[in-house]
KOLMARTI-644292 format. One record per residue (C-alpha): residue in three letters; x, y, z. Coordinates in Angstrom, 1 decimal, padded with zeros to 4 digits. Layout:
<sites>
<site><aa>ALA</aa><east>X</east><north>Y</north><up>Z</up></site>
...
</sites>
This chain:
<sites>
<site><aa>MET</aa><east>014.6</east><north>-020.8</north><up>-078.2</up></site>
<site><aa>CYS</aa><east>018.5</east><north>-021.9</north><up>-076.5</up></site>
<site><aa>GLY</aa><east>020.5</east><north>-019.6</north><up>-079.1</up></site>
<site><aa>ARG</aa><east>021.4</east><north>-023.1</north><up>-080.9</up></site>
<site><aa>ILE</aa><east>020.6</east><north>-023.2</north><up>-084.4</up></site>
<site><aa>ALA</aa><east>019.2</east><north>-026.5</north><up>-085.2</up></site>
<site><aa>TYR</aa><east>019.6</east><north>-026.8</north><up>-089.1</up></site>
<site><aa>GLY</aa><east>020.0</east><north>-029.4</north><up>-090.7</up></site>
<site><aa>ARG</aa><east>020.4</east><north>-032.1</north><up>-087.5</up></site>
<site><aa>VAL</aa><east>018.3</east><north>-034.9</north><up>-087.3</up></site>
<site><aa>VAL</aa><east>016.9</east><north>-036.8</north><up>-085.1</up></site>
<site><aa>CYS</aa><east>019.2</east><north>-038.5</north><up>-081.9</up></site>
<site><aa>GLY</aa><east>017.2</east><north>-041.4</north><up>-082.2</up></site>
<site><aa>ALA</aa><east>018.7</east><north>-043.3</north><up>-078.7</up></site>
<site><aa>LYS</aa><east>015.6</east><north>-045.7</north><up>-077.4</up></site>
<site><aa>THR</aa><east>014.3</east><north>-043.9</north><up>-074.1</up></site>
<site><aa>ARG</aa><east>013.2</east><north>-045.1</north><up>-070.8</up></site>
<site><aa>LYS</aa><east>010.2</east><north>-046.1</north><up>-072.1</up></site>
<site><aa>SER</aa><east>011.6</east><north>-047.4</north><up>-075.1</up></site>
<site><aa>GLN</aa><east>010.5</east><north>-045.2</north><up>-078.1</up></site>
<site><aa>PRO</aa><east>013.3</east><north>-043.2</north><up>-079.9</up></site>
<site><aa>CYS</aa><east>014.7</east><north>-040.6</north><up>-078.6</up></site>
<site><aa>ARG</aa><east>013.4</east><north>-037.1</north><up>-080.1</up></site>
<site><aa>SER</aa><east>015.6</east><north>-034.6</north><up>-079.5</up></site>
<site><aa>LYS</aa><east>018.1</east><north>-033.1</north><up>-082.4</up></site>
<site><aa>PHE</aa><east>022.4</east><north>-035.1</north><up>-082.4</up></site>
<site><aa>GLU</aa><east>024.6</east><north>-032.5</north><up>-081.3</up></site>
<site><aa>PRO</aa><east>027.2</east><north>-031.2</north><up>-084.0</up></site>
<site><aa>GLY</aa><east>029.6</east><north>-034.1</north><up>-085.1</up></site>
<site><aa>ARG</aa><east>028.0</east><north>-036.4</north><up>-082.5</up></site>
<site><aa>ASP</aa><east>025.5</east><north>-038.8</north><up>-083.0</up></site>
<site><aa>ARG</aa><east>023.9</east><north>-038.9</north><up>-079.8</up></site>
<site><aa>CYS</aa><east>021.8</east><north>-036.0</north><up>-078.6</up></site>
<site><aa>HIS</aa><east>023.1</east><north>-034.2</north><up>-075.3</up></site>
<site><aa>PHE</aa><east>020.9</east><north>-036.7</north><up>-073.1</up></site>
<site><aa>HIS</aa><east>022.9</east><north>-039.5</north><up>-075.0</up></site>
<site><aa>GLY</aa><east>026.4</east><north>-039.3</north><up>-074.7</up></site>
<site><aa>GLY</aa><east>026.2</east><north>-036.5</north><up>-077.4</up></site>
<site><aa>LEU</aa><east>029.0</east><north>-034.4</north><up>-074.9</up></site>
<site><aa>SER</aa><east>029.9</east><north>-037.4</north><up>-072.8</up></site>
<site><aa>THR</aa><east>034.1</east><north>-037.5</north><up>-073.8</up></site>
<site><aa>GLY</aa><east>034.6</east><north>-038.8</north><up>-070.4</up></site>
<site><aa>PRO</aa><east>038.6</east><north>-038.0</north><up>-068.7</up></site>
<site><aa>LYS</aa><east>041.3</east><north>-036.9</north><up>-071.4</up></site>
<site><aa>THR</aa><east>043.6</east><north>-036.0</north><up>-068.6</up></site>
<site><aa>ASP</aa><east>045.9</east><north>-038.0</north><up>-066.6</up></site>
<site><aa>GLU</aa><east>044.3</east><north>-036.2</north><up>-063.5</up></site>
<site><aa>GLY</aa><east>040.9</east><north>-036.6</north><up>-063.9</up></site>
<site><aa>ARG</aa><east>041.3</east><north>-040.2</north><up>-065.1</up></site>
<site><aa>ALA</aa><east>042.7</east><north>-041.0</north><up>-061.8</up></site>
<site><aa>ARG</aa><east>040.4</east><north>-038.7</north><up>-060.2</up></site>
<site><aa>ILE</aa><east>037.6</east><north>-041.3</north><up>-061.6</up></site>
<site><aa>VAL</aa><east>039.7</east><north>-044.1</north><up>-060.9</up></site>
<site><aa>ALA</aa><east>039.9</east><north>-042.8</north><up>-057.4</up></site>
<site><aa>ALA</aa><east>035.7</east><north>-042.0</north><up>-057.5</up></site>
<site><aa>GLN</aa><east>035.1</east><north>-045.7</north><up>-058.5</up></site>
<site><aa>LYS</aa><east>036.8</east><north>-047.1</north><up>-055.7</up></site>
<site><aa>ALA</aa><east>035.6</east><north>-045.2</north><up>-052.6</up></site>
<site><aa>ARG</aa><east>032.3</east><north>-045.7</north><up>-053.7</up></site>
<site><aa>TRP</aa><east>032.2</east><north>-049.7</north><up>-054.6</up></site>
<site><aa>ALA</aa><east>034.4</east><north>-050.1</north><up>-050.9</up></site>
<site><aa>ALA</aa><east>031.5</east><north>-047.9</north><up>-049.4</up></site>
<site><aa>TYR</aa><east>029.5</east><north>-050.7</north><up>-051.4</up></site>
<site><aa>ARG</aa><east>030.6</east><north>-053.5</north><up>-050.3</up></site>
<site><aa>GLN</aa><east>030.7</east><north>-052.3</north><up>-046.7</up></site>
<site><aa>LYS</aa><east>027.0</east><north>-051.7</north><up>-047.0</up></site>
<site><aa>ASN</aa><east>026.4</east><north>-055.5</north><up>-048.8</up></site>
<site><aa>GLY</aa><east>029.0</east><north>-057.3</north><up>-046.6</up></site>
<site><aa>GLY</aa><east>031.4</east><north>-058.8</north><up>-049.7</up></site>
<site><aa>LEU</aa><east>032.1</east><north>-058.7</north><up>-053.7</up></site>
<site><aa>ASN</aa><east>029.0</east><north>-059.7</north><up>-054.9</up></site>
<site><aa>GLY</aa><east>026.1</east><north>-057.8</north><up>-051.8</up></site>
<site><aa>GLY</aa><east>026.9</east><north>-060.9</north><up>-049.8</up></site>
<site><aa>TYR</aa><east>025.8</east><north>-063.2</north><up>-052.1</up></site>
<site><aa>ASN</aa><east>026.9</east><north>-066.7</north><up>-053.0</up></site>
<site><aa>CYS</aa><east>027.8</east><north>-067.4</north><up>-056.5</up></site>
<site><aa>HIS</aa><east>028.7</east><north>-070.7</north><up>-056.2</up></site>
<site><aa>TYR</aa><east>026.2</east><north>-073.3</north><up>-055.1</up></site>
<site><aa>PRO</aa><east>027.3</east><north>-075.8</north><up>-052.7</up></site>
<site><aa>GLY</aa><east>029.4</east><north>-078.2</north><up>-053.9</up></site>
</sites>
């Protein structure tokens, strides 16, 4: 046992990759288990938010450089 008491906690119920409901228990005070967002709160401080923004910008810049532009090299507009 991992040390947590599961008494009074119900199953998560989120859809898994196999399209089955998740059978893990809710996190206390949450609606989902820790796999499906029960422990996720996102960045709370301004520094944390700035760090996420910088990481996303770097990731998208690398993606665009690798795939040739905003749309991965695809032209979304039909020739007119």
